[in-house]
KEVEX-902750 format. One record per residue: y, x, z of N, C-alpha, C, O in turn. Coordinates in pm, whole numbers, plus 50000, padded with zeros to 5 digits. Example, Ala and Ser with C-alpha at 12.3 -4.5 7.8 and 13.67 -1.06 7.14 Angstrom:
BEGIN
494315131950780495505123050780496705132050780496685142450846;497755128550708498945136750714500035129050787501145134150804;
This chain:
BEGIN
210629369948662210229381248747208739383848732207939374648746;208359396248704206949399548697206319399148836206959402648935;205059394848840204349394548968203249405048972202429405249064;203219413948871202259424648868202559434348982203669439748987;201609436749074201909445449188202229459649145201519465249062;203279465449200203629479349165202539488949210201799486249305;202459500049141201519510549178202309523249207203149527349127;202049529349321202729541749358201939548449469201269541549546;202009561849479201239568849581201569564649724200709565349813;202809560049747203209556549884202689542949928202679540050048;202269534549835201899520849868200529520349933199539525249878;200469514450051199219512650125198769498150107199439489050157;197659495750038197219482050011197019473650137197269461550134;196579479750246196389472250370197729467350426197829456150476;198759475750416200089471750463200639460350375201229450850426;200429461450245200889450950154200209437750187200869427350194;198889438050207198149425850239198609419850371198689407650385;198919428450467199369423750599200669415650585200769404650639;201649421250515202929414350501202869402750402203679393550409;201899403250311201699392050219201349379350298201819368450266;200519380950399200109369450480201269363550559201269351650589;202259371750593203369367250676204609363450596205609359350654;204559364750464205759363550382206489350350404207719349950403;205749339450422206389326250434207119324550566207809314450585;206989334150659207609332850791208879341250807209439341650916;209349347950700210459357250712211689351050776212329357450860;212039338950739213289332950786213089323350903214009315950937;211919323550963211639315651083212049324051204211329333151244;213199320951262213729329151372212899327951499213069335951591;211999318251505211099316851620209679321351587208779320251670;209489326451465208169330751421207929345451449208609351451532;206939351451380206559365251408207639375551378207559386951424;208649371651300209719381051267210959379251354212019384651321;210849371851465212039369851549212619383151599213839384351608;211789393451632212409406051675213249412351563214269418751589;212809410451439213549416151328214889409151310215879415551273;214949396151334216209388951325217189394051431218379395851403;216709396351551217579401651657217989416051627219149419851646;217039423851579217339437651542218329438051427219179446851420;218219428351335219089428451218220559427451258221399434651203;220869418751351222259417451394222769430651451223919434351430;221899437651522222269450551582222469461151474223469468351475;221539462251381221629472751281222729470051179223279479551123;223059457351155224189454351066225479459551128226349464551056;225609458351260226779463951327226839479051310227909484751289;225679485451320225619500051301226019503751159226819512851138;225469496551061225759499550921227219496750887227859504350815;227729485950940229129482550916230039493950961230949498050889;229789498951081230629509551136230429522751064231399529051021;229179527051050228929540551002228989541850850229349552550800;228659531450776228889531950632230389531450605230889538050513;231099523650686232559523250672233169537050691234009541250611;232759543950796233279557350822232869567150710233659575550668;231629565850664231119575050562231879573850430232039583750359;232339561650399232999559550271234489556550285235139552350189;235029558750405236459557650424237029543650421238169541650380;236239533850464236749520150471236869516150618236289522450706;237619505650643237869501050779236769491250820236699480250765;235909494950916234839485950957235329472751015234579463051021;236589472351058237129460251121237539449651020237779438151057;237609453250892237999443450791236849433750766235709436350804;237159422550702236149412150679235069416750583233899413050599;235439424750483234479429250382234519444450370234979449750268;234059451550471234209466150473233339473450372233579485250346;232349466850315231449473550221231759470250076230959473149987;232909464150052233279460349917233299472549824233879482949856;232649471049707232629481749609231459491249623231209499149533;230729490549735229599499549755228329493549697228059481549710;227569502049632226289497749575225179502649668224989514649686;224439493249726223419496449826222029492849775221849483149702;221049500849816219649497949788218929495749920218949504450008;218289484249934217519480850053216039482150017215479473349952;215419493150059214009495650027213129488050125213359488350246;212129481150072211279472850157212069461350213212069458950334;212739453950125213699443650168213049431550232213729423450294;211729430150217211069418550276211639405650223211839404050103;211909396350314212459383550275213959383550257214539372950231;214619395150270216039396150241216959394950360218159392750342;216449396250480217279394350600218439404050603219589400050623;218159416950584219219427050586220059426450458221279427650463;219399424750344220119424450216221209413750216222339416350173;220889401850264221869391050266223039394350359224189391450327;222739400250473223789403650569224779413550508225989412250528;224279423450434225139433650375225909428150255227049432150231;225289419150179226009412650069227169404550125228219403550063;226959398850244228019391250308229189399750353230259394550384;228979413050358230059422350394230699428550271231509437750282;230339423350153230999427650031230219437149944230649440149832;229069442249990228309451949912227599445449795227269433549797;227369453449691226499449349582225099454449616224859466549615;224189445449647222909449249706221749447249607221599436549548;220959457749593219669456849524218589457949630218589467349709;217669448549632216559448949727215249450349653214989442849559;214419459949695213119461649631212019460149735212189463349852;210879455149689209719453649775208489453949685208559450849567;207349457949744206109458649665205239446449687204119445849636;205749436649762205009424249787205699412849713206839409449742;204989406949618205589396749531206089384749610207149379449580;205339380549710205749368849789207049371549863207889362549876;207229383749911208479387249980209669385549886210689379649924;209539390649764210639389849668210939375249634212099371549621;209909367149619210139353049587210859345949701211779338149677;210429348749823211099342849940212559347149943213449338949965;212809360049921214169365349924215039358849818216179355149845;214509357349697215269351349588215619336749619216759332549599;214669329149667214909315149697215939313549808216809304849801;215839321949912216779320850023218189324649979219169318450021;218309334849895219619339049846220259328049761221459325649770;219439321349680219949310249600220479299149690221539293449663;219739296249796220179285949889221409289749966222169281150011;221629302949981222789307850055223999310249964225089313350012;223799308749835224889310749741225279325249724226429328249692;224339334449747224619348749738224009354549611222939350349567;224699364249553224239370849431223639384349468224359394049491;222319384749473221619397249505220649400649394220129391849325;220399413449379219499418449276218179422249342218029433249395;217209413049338215899415749398214909419749289214889413849180;214099429849320213129434749221211789437649288211729443349397;210719433749221209379437649262209149451549205208779453049089;209369461549287209329475249237209109485049350209409482049466;208579496649317208399507349415209579516849407210289517349306;209789524449514210839534549514210569545149408211489550349346;209289548149386208919558149287209349553849146209899561849070;209099541149113209459536248980210969536248961211469539648853;211689532449064213149531949054213709546149039214629548348961;213149555549115213609569449106213329575048967214139582548913;212189571548909211829576448776212789571548669212969577848565;213419559948696214369554448600215719561548604216549559848514;215939569648708217189576948721218309569348789219439574148796;217999557248838219039549148902219429555249036218579560649107;220729554449072221219559749198222209550049262222809541649195;222369551449396223169542149474224079549849570223839561449601;225129542949614226019548949715225279551049846225459561349912;224469541349884223709542350009222329536449988222169525949926;221329543350039219949538850035219499536250178219649544850265;218959524450202218559520350336217049520150347216369512650276;216529528450436215099528850468214939523650609214799531450703;214949510650625214969504450757213599498550790213189488450732;212909504950885211579500450926210609500450808209849490950789;210649511150729209789512250610208859524250617207669523150588;209409535950655208629548350641207359548350726206419555650696;207319540250831206109539650913205019531050851203929529750908;205289525250734204319516550668203829522050534203109515250462;204219534450500203819540050371202839551550391202709557050500;202139554950282201289566750282202149578750243203019577650157;201909590250306202649602650281204159600450293204879601250194;204639597550414206049594350433207009605450392208119602450348;206629618150404207539628950367207759629050216208889630950170;206709626950139206859626149994207649613749955208459614049862;207409602950028208149590550004209649592750028210479588349948;209999599450137211409602250167212029611250061213179609250023;211279620950013211779629649908212109621549783213129623749718;211219612249749211459603549634212689594849656213519593449566;212809589149775213959580649805215269588449799216309582949763;215209601249835216409609449830216989610349690218199611949673;216139609349588216599609949450217409597649413218169597749316;217259586949489217959574449461219379574349517220149565249489;219719584549597221069585649655221949593849560221569604949521;223079588749524223989596249437224539608349514224579608149637;224969618749444225619630049513226809625049596227659617649546;226859629149721227909624649811227599611449880228339607149968;226509605249841226109592649904225309595050031225149606450074;224799584350090224109585550217222779577950216222559568850136;221909582150307220689574650336220679571350484221039579550568;220249559250515220069555150654218599552250676217989544550603;218039558550778216629556750813216539550850952217159556051046;215779540150966215489534451097213979533251110213319527551024;213429538751217211979538551232211609541151378212469540351466;210349544251403209829546651537209299560951545208569565351456;209649567951649209219581751669207729582251705207189572851763;207109593251669205689595051702205569602651834205319614651837;205759595251944205699601052078204789592452165204439581152129;204409597852278203609590152373204389578052421203819567352440;205699579752441206539568752485206529557452383206489545752420;206559560852255206529550652150205179543452149205119531352127;204109550852171202779544752176202709534452288202169523452269;203259537852403203219528952519204169517052502203789505652527;205409519852459206439509552456206409501352327206339489052331;206469508152213206639501152085205359494952033205399484951962;204219500952068202949495552017202209487752125202019475652114;201799494752230201029487852334201859477052402201399465752421;203099480452439203939470852510204349459052424204159447552461;204939462052306205489451452221204409442852155204589430852138;203279449152118202259441752044201159435952133200679424952107;200769443152237199599439052314199939432852449199199424452498;201059436852509201429431452639202389419652624202119408652672;203529422152559204549411752545204279402452427204769391152425;203509406952330203219398752215204419396152127204479385852059;205389405252127206609403452047206319405451898206999399651813;205329413551867204929416151729203439413551715202689415351810;202999409351596201559407651575200819420851596201319431451558;199649420251656198859432251677198529438751543198139432051447;198689451851539198429459051415199649461151328199539466651218;200829456851376202039458851297202329473651276202719477851168;202119481651381202379496051372201129503951411200309499451490;201029515851353199919525051383200539538451423201319544251348;200179543151541200829554951599200749567051507201729574451495;199629569151442199469581151359200389580851238200649591251178;200899569051201201769567851084203259568751119204109568651029;203569569651247204969570551287205549584051247204819593851229;206869584551232207549596251177208609601251274209389593251326;208639614251298209619620151388210939622651315210959623351192;212059623951389213329627251324213269640351245213879641651139;212529650151297212389662851226211679661051093212009667650994;210719652051090209999649450965210889642050865210759644050744;211779633650915212719626850825213599637250754213749636850632;214179646450830215049656550769214249665850679214759670350576;212999668850716212169677550632211839670550501211839676750395;211539657550508211209650050387212379649150290212189649950169;213579647550344214759646350258215199659850203215779660550095;214939670550277215219683850225216629688750250217429682050316;216919700550196218179707450225219399700750165220529703950202;219189691350072220329684650011221019674950108222159670950085;220339671350216220869661450309221239667850442220519676450493;222379663650496222829668050628222959655850720223429645250678;222529657450843222629646650941224089644250978224799653451018;224519631750965225869627851003225859621151140226739623651222;224879612751164224829605551291223389601251320222639597551229;223029601851447221719597051490221829590551626222649594651708;221029580551650221039573651779219669567751809218929563951718;219359567151936218189559751977218539545051992219699541452006;217509536651990217679522252007216689517652113215489520452103;217179510652213216279505552317216359490252322217359484252283;215289484352370215229469852381215139465952528214319471352602;215989456652568215919451352704214859440352706215049430052642;213749442252779212679432252776213039419052842212339409152825;214139418952917214509406752988215379397452902215139385452896;216379403252835217209394752749216909396852601217529390552514;215939405752572215519408552435216679413752349216699411652228;217629420352412218769425852341218529440252302217759447352366;219199444652195219099458352147220359465952186221459460552182;220169478652223221279486752273221119501152224219999505652197;222249508352213222209522552179221749530552300221979526652415;221099541752274220709551052378220649565052318220389566752199;220909574952402220819588752355219379593052332219109602752261;218439585752392217019589252382216439584052251216439571952227;215959593052165215429589252034213909589852031213299590851924;213289589252149211849590752157211049578452120209829579252106;211719566952104210999554752063211609549951930211239555051825;212509540451934213189536051811214439544751788215109548651883;214729547551662215929555351633216449552251493215739547051407;217729555651472218379554251342219099567251311219649573751400;219109571051182219779583251137220529580451008220029573650919;221739585850998222499585150874222689599450825223179608150897;222279601850700222329615150642223069614750508222889605450429;223909624850485224699625250361224109635450264223699646450302;224069631450137223589640450032224739649149982225859644249964;224479661849961225529670849915226049666249779225309660349701;227289668949752227899664449628227719674449515228059671649400;227169686049548226979696249446225679694649370225379702549281;
């Protein structure tokens, strides 16, 4: 595996350096990524159900994603990628941080899972012409430069008739108070500086970035119970939210 850092307009060197420092803690469920581990269980349930419906498989089966080729953009240490491989999907995970990819590869080997991890940018992958049944942008767009252009590039990675799932934080006053000030500075659930309000992306910007080729299939807000630290669905998309959008087949 090459360790030469990818170059792309969307890559923010400060964000890369930030996650580089934390790379060794990805699989520590009591470490700085514990909220992501709890969120992962929640979002895997969402993906299991809604990818199943999107591709006509039964979410209740043991391996509902069998036969689907998925791309996990910004895969980090592989938390989501491994979960989806365990549901039968053929998963490619990309990240622009070399340490993240190494951690992901080592953990997958220890878990006996066959995953395709690559140190690569979305731009480079799109330029190669590669496409997937589903592209997952989970907690990524708020960490890139020019998120609308980034989303447009990611849209090219979805095959006609395929889907993209985006999970991120809305750019609202409520998100500033709850997701940044509350989670990072009051409760200390995330390291300070994990998110920057000006870089957050609204649902309207997600659809604008993907363009007319994509239609919204499903969207939901996500709320966190501060007492039991559980994640729950909500109709309010003003803080955390997830969207599934289908690319036209024409």
